[in-house]
N, C-alpha and C positions, 0 to 999 in steps of 0.2 A: 131557380131560374132555369130555363129550358138550356138543352145543349144541342148544339148545332154541327153539322157536318156537310160542307160545301164542296161538292165535287163536279168536275167538269165546270167551272162556274168561279170567276174571278172578279173582282169589283177593283175598277181603275181609279189611282188617285189623281182623278182631274175632274174639271166641271162639263158636265154633258148637257148641251143646250137644245136640243131638238128632241122632240117626241120621241124619233125613232131609235135614238140612242139611248133613252130612258131604261134602266136595267128592270127586269123582272126577276121575280124570287126563284132560288133553288130550294131543294126540298131540306126538310129536317126531320129528325128522330128525337123523341123524348121519351125517357122511360120513368115512371115514379112507381113507389112501393109503399104499402101501406106501413111497413117498417123495413128500414135497411138494417138495423141490428135486431137479430131475434137469439133465442136460446135453443140448444138441441132439443127437438122435438116439438118445437113450434113451427107454424107457418106464417108466410107473407104473402100478401095479393100484389101481382104485378100488373100494371096500366102502361101499354105502349101507344104513343100518340104519333102522329106524322102530318106533316103540311109543308109551306112555303116558307123560306127565310129570306127576306132581302139583305139584312146585314147581321153581322154578329161579331164582336172583336172584345177581346179579353185583355188587349194590350200586354199580356204576358211576354212576348217577345220585346217588351221596352221600345216598342214603336206603335204609330199609330194603326199600321196595317191597310188594308184595301177598304175603299167607299168613301175616303175623306178628301176634302180639299183645304184643309187648315194646315198653316204653317208648323211645321213639326219642330221648331227652334224654341219656340215659348213655353213648352212644356218640359216637365222632366219625370223620369219613371221610378226614381229612387227612394220612393217613400219617405220623405224627409220628416212626416208630421205622424208617422207609424202606418201599421198595416191595414190595408183595406179589409173587406169582409171575409174574403178568402186566402189573405195573406200573400197574393201574388201581385208582381207590378201594375200600377195604375198611373193614370193622367194626373199630373196635380200641376196647376196653374201657380207657380211661386213667383219668386221676385225677378224671374226671367222674362214674365209678361208685363208689360207695360199697361198703362190706360187704354182702355179700346182694342186690346189685343188678345183679351182672353175668350176664344171664339173656338168651337168644334162643330165643324159643319160637313155633311154627308153630301155625296153626289145626288143627282135625281134617280127617283125609283117609281117604277110602275106600282101604284099603289090602289088600282081600281077594285080590288078585291078588299080593301079595307085591311085593317090590321091593329098590332099592338106595338107600341114603344116600350122598352124595358131599359134599365140602367140602375147602377149605384152612385150615390152621391153624397158628398161630406162638404161642410163649411168648416175652415180653420175656427179656432176659438178667439173672440175678439181680445186685443190686447196682450197676446202673446207674441213671442218673437218672431221675426221674419226667418223663413218663409212660410210660418205657421200663424200668420196674424190675421183673424176673420173680419168678413164684412159686418159693419154696423148701421150705416146709414141706408134709409128706405129705397135708394136706388142703386143700391151696391150688390141686389140680387142677381140671380141666375135666371133667365128667361129660356123655355123650351118653345121654339117656334118653327113655321113650317113657311115655305115658298114654292107658288105655283108657276112662277115666271123668271126661273133661272136666278134667283137671289135679289130680284130688283125691290119687290115688296115682300114684307114679312107679317105673317099673322100669328098670335099668341096661341099656345096650347094651353101653358101654365107657367106661374112666375114663383120661384121659390125665394121670399122674403128672409132678410137677416130676421126679422121677427120670429121667425119659426113657422110662419103661415104659409100655406100655398094659395096664391090669388091668381085671378084670371089674367092678370096682366102687371107691368112694373107700373107702380103709382108715380115714380118720380119723386124729386125733393131729396135733401142731404140732412133731414133729422135723423138721429140715433134712433134706432127701434130695436136694435139687439138685445135681447137678456142676458144675464150672466151666462147662461146655457141655454141651447135650444136644440130640438129634435133634430135640426140639420147639422149639430156639431160632432154627430157620430154617423158613421157608414149607415146606410139603409136602402133597400130596393124599391124603386118607384116603376110601376107600369102605367101608362097613359093609353087609352084608345085612340086611332088615328081620327080627328075629328071629320065630319063630311065636306068640309070646306076642302080639306087637303087631300080626298080621294081624286086624284087625277092620273092621268097616264105617266105624268113627269113632277114629281114633288120631291123637294129636297127638305132636311130639317136641320136645326142647329140648335145648340146650348152657347147662351151668349150672355156675357156681362157687360153692359154698355159701359158701368161707370165703375172706377175703383181710384182711390185717393194718390196712390204712387204704386211703382214697382214692388216695394217693401210691405204693402198693405193689403188687406182683403182678399185672402187666397183661398181657393178651393179645389177640388177633386173630383174626378169621374171615372167609372171603370163598369165593366162588362156590358157595352152596349148592344141591345138588338132590336132589330125591327124585323116582326113577324106578319107574312100576309095572312089574311083569312081566307085566301083563294087556294085550294090544293092545285099542286103540279099538274098539269094536263097529260093525257094519254094513259094508255095501259100501265098498270104496277104492278109488283108483287111484295107483299108485307108480310115477313116471317120471323120466328126465333130461330137463330141461328143453332143453338145449343141441340133442339131436337126436331129441327125441320118443320115445325107445324106452323100454319098460318095464324098470324094475330088477329084473333076475331073477337076479344074481350078481354076482360080481367083474367089472370092466369095465377092461381094459387101453388106456390111451390113451398117444398120443406126440407131445404138442403140440411145434411148433417155436420158440413164443414163449410168454411166461408167460401162463397162461390159467386163468380160472374155469369150475368145473362146478358144477352146482344141481340137487339132486335133491329133487322135491315129492311129498308124500303127502296125498291129498285124499278125504275123504267128504262125506256132504250136510251136515255141522255143522262140520267142522274142516278146516283146510288148514294144513300145516307144509312148511318146507323148510329145507335147509341149503347153504351154498355152500362150497367147498372152491377154494382156489386152487394151481395147480401152476407153480411157479417154474422158467422155463426160463434156465439160463445158458449162453452162448456158450462154445463151446470156445476157448481163447486160442491164439495163434498159436505156432508153433514157435519156440523160444528162438533167439538167436543169441550164439555165443562163440567167442573165437579164441584159440588155443594159443600163449601167449608162447615165446620161445626156452626150452627146457628144458635145464640143462646138468647134466653128470654130477656128483652128489654135492650138489646145491644145491636148494633149495627152489623149488617152483614153485607159483602160483596162477592158478586157473581161475574165471570170473565171468560170467554173461551180460551182454549190452549190448544194450540197456538192460534194466534190473531192474524188473519189473512188481511195483508195490506190493502188500503183501500176499498175494504168492502164495507157494508152495513149490515148490523147485527139487527134482530128483532126478536123481542121476550114476548111470549104470552103466558100466562099462568091459569091454573084451574079456579082459581080467586077472582078472575077478571082481570087481572093486571094486563097492560101492554105497552111497551117501553121499547126505544132503541137506543137507551142511556148505554154506554160501554166505558166502566164497567156499570152493570145494576146494582144499585145499593138500596136498602131499606132497612127498617128495624124489626128484629124478631118479636113475634107477638104470638098469641094461641091462634090469632087469624091466619098465621103462615104455617101452622102445623100441619102437616101431611097434604100440602099444594103441591101440585106437579108443575115445574118450569120446564116450557119448551123455549128452544133456540134455533132459529134458521139465519143463514147467512146470504144476503145479496150482494153479488159480484157480477160488474157487466150487465146488471137487469136481470141476472138469472138468480133465481132463489134455490136454495138447497132443501133437502128434506129436512125434518126437526129432529134436534136431540132433547131429550128429555131426562129429567131428574126430579125426585121426590124431597122435599124439604122437610127435616123433623127439628123441631123446636125443643132444645135442653133448657130446663131450669137453671137459673144462676145460683150458685152456692151464696150463703148467708155468713159472713165471717165476723169474728170478734177477737180481742187479743184480754190475756190476763197475765198479772205481773205486778211486781212493785212501781209504784208510782212515784217515786222520790228515792234517791241516794247521793252520797257523797259524790262529789265531783271528781270525776275519774275513775269511779268503782263500776265495774260492769253489772249490768242489770239482766237478768233472764226473763223473756218474754215467750209465751205460748200462743198460738193460733189456733182457734177453735172454729169448728168441730174437727176433730181429727178424721183421718181416713180420706181426705182428699187424694186427688193424685198429685199434686204439687202445690208448694208454697213460694212467693216470692215477696221479701220484705222491701220496703221503700229504701232501706239501707244497702239493698243491693244482696243482703243474704238469702239463702235459701232453707228451706227445712220448717219442721213444725215449730221449733224451738230454737231461738236464737239469742246470742248474748250481745246488748247494745250498751251505750255508753249514756248517762242521763244528760238532760239538758236539750232534749230533743222530743219532737213528736213523730212516731211512728206508725206506718200504716202496712196491713199484710193483704196481697190478693191471693185466694186460692183458686185453683183449677180442678173442675171436674168435667171429664168428657169434652176437653178443650173450651169450657166456658169458665170464666173469671167471674170472681165475687171480691170486692174489696171491702176490708173493715172500714169502722169510723177510726179517725186519728186517735192514737193513744200516747197521752204526755207522760215522759218520765223525767219530773222536775229535779233541780240539782240542789243539794244542802250546800250552801255557798261556803266555798274556802278559798277567797281570791288570794291570788299572789301575782305580783309585779316584782321584776328586779331591774333595778336601775344602775347604770354605770357600765353597762357592756360597752365597751368600744374598742377598733382596733388597736394594738399595742405592739411594740418592738418586743423582740423575744428576748431581750436584755432589762425589761421593764416590767412593770406589775401594772394592774388596774384593781379598784376595789368594786365589787357587786354588793348592793344594798336589797335586800328584799324585805318586802311587807312586814310591817313589825307586829307584834301582838299573837305569835304564833307559840304553841307549846313548845316546840322543838323545831330545829333547822338541823338537817343533816347536809353537809356540804361535801360532795365528792367522798362519801363514806364514813363523814367524820361528825358525830351527832353530837348537838349542844344547843345553847340558847341564843347564841351570838347570830345575828341577821345580818352581819357583814361578812366578807370572805375577800382576802387578797388572792389574786390571781396571777399566777406567774405562767411561764411558757411550758412548766412541767404539768399543766393541767391540760395541756392539749389533747384531743380536739375540743373537748367542751366540759361543762362543769355540770354534774347532775345534781338537784337540788330536791331534797324531800321535806315537805314540811307538814306538820300535824297542828290542826287548829283546836282550840279548846273544847270544841264538840266532838272530837275525835277523828274527824274527816282528815284523811292523808291526801297528799297529792304530792306528783313528782313532776319537775319540770327540766328540761334539758337547754341549757344555755350554752349556744354554739358559738365559739370564740374565734376571732380573726386575729391571727398573730403574724406580724411582718417580719420576714427575715433580717438579719443584722449581718453588714457587711463583716468579714474576718479581714481586718485589715493588718498587712506586714509588709516588709521592704526588705531587700538586700541591696550591697552587702552591710556589714557591721562595722568594716575599719578601711581606713586609707591612711596614705602617706601624707605628711606635711607638703602644701605646694601643689598638690596636684587636682585636678578637676574631675569629680566623680560624677557618674550618671547613674542615679538613683533606680533600682528595677521594681517596680511597684507589682506585687504579687498578690494583691488584695482579692478576695473570693467573694461571691454574693449567692445565694440561690435564688435564680431568676425564673424560676417555675412558675411561680405566682404572679409575674409580669413585673417583679422588682427591678430596678437597675442602679448602678451607681451614679449619683447626681453630682457629685463633685469632691474633691480632695482639698485639704490643708496641711501643708508642712510647716513645722517648726525647727528650725535646724540649731537651736540652742545656744546661738551666739547672736542673737536679736534680729536674725533676719528669716523670712519665710517665703512661700510659695503656693499658689493653687494649681501647677501643672501635674498633671498625672505622674509623669516621671521627671522631675526637673534634675538639672546639673548644677553642682555647686564646687567652690573652689574653698579649700581651708587652706591657709596658709601658716597657721599657728598648731603646734601639737597639743594633745590634751585630750580630756574625754568631754564628747559632747551628747547631752540627752536629746536625742532626735526623736520627735513624734509625727504621726501621719495620724490624720483623721479623716476616715472614710464616711460620706453620708449616703442613704440609699434615697430613691424618687419617692420613698413613702415615708422619709424623714428619719430612718433609723440611722445611729452613727456607731462607730468603734474605733477605738483610738489605739495605736500601737506606738509605745515608748521603747525605744532601743538605745543603750549606752554606745555611742558610737565612738571609736578608738581612733583619735588620727595619730599616728606615730611619727617621732621625729626620725626623720632618714637620715643615712651616714653622709657624709662628705669626703667624697672618693678623693684619695692623693696618693703619691709614691715618691719614693727617692731612687736615685741611681747612681751608679758610679763606674765610668769607661775605663777599662783595660786594655793592655795591648792586643794587637792582633784585631781590633773591631769588636771586642769583647766587651759588653756592659752587665753590670751586676743591678737588678732591679728587686725593689723590697716595698711591699704596700705600708703606707702611713696614712690609711683613712682615718678620718674623727668618726667615731661610731655615733650611731643613733641611740635608738631606745634597747637595742640588743647588737649583737655581734654579728659580724659578717660570715654568711654562709656560702657564699660564691663569689669566685672573681673570674673576670674574662677581659684577657690584655691582647689588642688587636694591634696591628701594625700596619702603617700605609704603604710599607714596599714590598707588601706580600708575604712576608714572613709567616710561619705558622703561629696560630693563636695559642695563649698559655691560660691555664685556669688554675694556678697556684699563687699562693701570696709573696713568695721569694723566688727568685730563680735567674741564672744566667744565660745571656744570649749573644750570639755573635752576629755583625751585620756588616754587609759592605757599604762603601759610601762615606760620608761626613757625619750625616746625621739621619733620624729616624722619627716621624710623627706617632707617639705611642698613646694608644686611649687604654684607660683601665675603668671599668664598669663593674661594680659592688653590688651585690643584693645580700640584704640581712635577713635574720629569720622572722621578721615582720612582712619581707617580700617589697621592702623598700629597695628602691634602685638609684643609683647616682653614678654618675661618670666623669672624669676629667682627661684633658690630652695635652701632653707635653712634648716639645720637640728635644728631642735627647741627642748631644753631639756624640758622634763616634770617634774613637782614638785611631787613626790610620797606622798600618803597621810599616816600621822604618824601612827605608830603601838603601841598601849599601851601594848602589850603583850610581849614587850621586856624590861619591868622593871625587876630589878634583885631580885633575893629571899633570897639573903645573902648579908650583908655588914659588913665589918671589919674596923671600924673606929678606927685605931690604930696609926694613923700619917704616915703611910709610903707610903702614896699617893696613893695606890692601893686598888680600891674597899672600898672606904671610905665613899661613900653615893651614896644616890639616887636623880636624879637631871632630868630633862625633858630639851628638846633641845628647841631653840628659835622657832623653826618651830612650835611647840605646841601651841606659844604664839600666832601665825599668824592665825592659823586654829581654835582654840578652845577658848573658854570661861570655864575654868576648876578648879578643887581643887581636890587635893589629902589630903585626912585626915587619919591620922594613929592612932590605937587604941591599947592599950595593951588588955592582954587577960582579963582583967576585964571591958573591953567596955569603958575604958576611953580614951578621945582623948588626944593624947599626942603631935602632930604637924600637920601642914598643909601647903600644897605647892599650891602656886596660881599663881605663873609664873616662869619662866626658870631661875629665878636669884636665887631663894630658892632651897636648899638642905637639905634632912634629912640624918643627920649623926651621928645619935646615941644621940642627945641632944633634949630635948623638948622645946615646945613653951617658956617655963618658963626659958630655959637656963640651966636646968639640965641636968646632965648626965644620960642616960637610961640604965637600967641593961640588961645584956646579955639575950637574949630569943626570942621568937616569938610574931610578933607584926602583926597586920592585917591593911589593908589598903582598902580604897574603894575611885574610881577615877570617877567623875562627870565630865561630858563636856557637854557643850551646854544646862546645866539644866538636864540631864539624865545621868544615872548610864551608864558607859561604860565598867568598869573594875574593879574586886577586885580580891583582892590576899594576899600573906602573905610574911614578910621579916624576916629574922633571922639576930638579931645583935650578933655577935660574936668579943668580943676584945680579948680573950685569958687571961684574967686577973682574 
């Protein structure tokens, strides 16, 4: 499509109704080239053309631009159904345009010189989703029309039918004519000459779809609209190439070495137009590099450049007439390829490199064979030899290398020999087995404290189980055989074979618990210290306790009350998650515990004698602990004397015997108070009324003191003496005479020292 630059010339967006107002064309310049992309060292021919342009609009600004009278609100420019030819914004009549509104109409132009109408157009595909749903009925196409009377009447230039055909005019009718796809379903450029009837001083043009089913149906688009006048602009002009200042006189041949832009400019006193064309110059790629691998007779070879130029195309030619662009190039080596020269060129961006060449040499492949024994006892190695000798290398089907290898019977072997990089492979060589079948039954996982029995195939001459040879085909396996059993058998035909039977042995729990004894009447919490090797995934699944008294438990660490002393055989069974069990049976001793008791004897002055009287259990007492609720210091011996204040004290004795059994008892112990001499009366009335008749000391004074109480009259004469509790001072002297009423004095001496003195009055009332 031509390119236009309008200078000093604008097209208004309104209808012009008088001939005087109809627009004449401005100038345009268009440059074309025989090739816009060339290689370094090549030439291209430029042709610059100029003329008058009435209208040119690309819609790239997402607006209609000048020269139109159409409502801009019913079109959009966001390419909802894909890009246009040049990938720029274009007009699309989508679901914003209702029936009868899909119209693109120009202002009036002066087309007296004739000219051409060009544009890009596309129909949406019928049946697709809105706003990309295409026209399908006969009257839903688009008409290109002209009007010479200001849009009152219209004549047809061409009709784009939904059938994919160009018709003189809209045939009408609502029958479906659209195929699955038509030429109008893709963007294309169309050009039409202005018809003679439209060549007037005031002619307008329109693209019009008169019928569509609804706003969501029958969509289409248009882009790059131009109307070019055949009449050149009037007046003197200047048409030159701006890069060299030379006038445009005809075709121009250029040979740029780098990408270069060329500008042609046409100018007269009122208008200036120019066009630019860019010639892209691509470098010629360097000659490719390739090597020829060893080419072997009758085998495929492959040729490829290194490195490979991305996006480039390679062409092979050979002196034997081969021509190919395959990558890589592959063929079969034969005598026809010997001494053939292969040439390779690379084409990148249309530019071709110089050729790289290499000569192909075809090497004959070696012929291989194998010699050696073709049968042997099972498991006995056989030596095989590859022929001929002297090749570069050998590779056996077993993976071994070298001319001579050791293999096992029962397979077929081939060998490949390499000479100058060319391989040859032998025919298969079968080494048969002299049969010595052997199966071993009975191998199954077992617990390490159990055994299993393996049974081998019978009828062998000898059986060697883990180094012990005999004729027995069975073997009892224990954990001592871990990790496997090795069995060697010799058949009656003399063939020997050795098999390894891997064993799966489950670990067994090591059941154990503590403690091993307790005292009767105590509740014991057993400590389960069972262990198990869990490295193979084993775990303890459960426990079973038998307490030897008819009771049991499945707890991990149960508690148990033993009320009766004696010996109980307690057993603990531990079972693993793999079914292996171990039992620990312990003679559990329940000791008879002591029964704590003590005796006591109160003494004078608050003293008490204590002595242990505990009833022994199964052994003697090893420790005593005496505690007192009055805060007195503890005692830890069997017998002791201790003094207390007060009238009584709670004494607790805890005894522990040599079996660790403990018992305690608490007794309230009375305390004998110290006699108080100050309580002697100071008046007696010995009148026989048996009330306050005498002074007499209690028997406790006899137990606690060696004492005397001497009574004196006022002249200091001793009249009476008390030495024990059986004596009483009752107003009668030691001589048996009645004493007179009055005051008497006494002195109390206890344990050889004076303890108290006082007076007493005798009053008889006579």
